[in-house]
Residue, then its C-alpha position, 0 to 999 in steps of 0.5 A: m500499499i501507498s500512503v498519500r497526503v494532499y496539500h493545497q497551497g494557493d493555486d498548487v496541489v502538493i502531495g507527499a506519497c510513500d510506501e507505507h512501510l517507510l513511514g516514520k523512517k529516516f535514511r541517511k547516506g553522507k550528506l544526503q538524508i530523507d525523513v519519511a515523517k508521518r506528519f507530512y506523508e501519512g494519510e489515506r492508504i491507496d493502491k498503485k492505480t489510485l496513486e495515478s490519479f493523485l499523481h495527475d492532479a498534483t502540481i508538486a509531488n514528493l515521492v519516496g519508495d519503490e512502488t510509489v517512485t516506479c508508479a511515477i516512472d511508469l506514468g512518464l512523469v519521472d525520468p529514471d535517471c533522475i531518481l535519488k537513492i538514499k541507503g537504496v531507497p528511491h526519492a523523486q520530486i515533480v514539479h509541474m511548470i505552467 
């Protein structure tokens, strides 16, 4: 399952989405760190198909985890060469510019 939380900031729709089992964990590799904080990422539990609709509606997305990031890659929203891996955990961000 994937945890997704939606925020509305002005005209932007921001989502934080992560593989559910990563909630509350921190990963560090050298100077890089990702905190999969429950206060940001914890929300509705969804499947990959439902995440697709959230990603299409989002103007900004913060994505963590294999299942979550792979979904964005499969939709053509993230270039696989642009994924950041911290301790083997994939992280990607999407920003739609108008």
